[in-house]
N, C-alpha and C positions, 0 to 999 in steps of 0.2 A: 412360502418363498417370498412373496411379495413385501412382506414387512421386513425380513431380515434385507433385501436388497435396497429398501429404500431407506431404510435407517444404517445401512452399512457406513456411510460418511461420518453420521453423528458419531456411532460408538467406537469408530478409531479414534477421531479427533478427542472424545472423552477419556479414554484409555492413556492417549499419549501426552493429553494436559494433565492428568492425574501422573504419571510417570514423571513428567519435567517436573512439576510442581514438589514432587517429594524429592528428587534428587538433584535438584538446581536451586541457587539462590534466585527466586522470582518477586519481584517488586511486587506488594499489596495494590493492586489496581485502585480499590475504593479509598485509601490512603492518600493516592497521587491525585485521585480526582477531587477530594474534597481539601486537598491543599492548594491546587491549581484554581477551584472555584474562589478560595479564599483570596489568593493574590491577585485574580481579577478584579474583585470587589475593592479590594484596596488601589488597584492603579485605576478603577473606574472613579473613585472617591478623590482620589488625586488630580486628577486630570481632568474633571469634569467644569462645564462652566458654570460661574455662580449664578445664582437663582439672581433675577432682577425685582429690585423692590415694589410691593404694588403700590399703584397710583391710586389715591381714593379720592 
């Protein structure tokens, strides 16, 4: 009884997630994350301060 009680919310969440993913148009989280990282890198490269020249 203890394992069912402790895992009940996990099981309900998994079942609801599977139902929602099958019946609704849910965006791909991995694709969104990779796009966000790519855009962040572009913004960082564009707005980064220029490097100071090395003085010998």
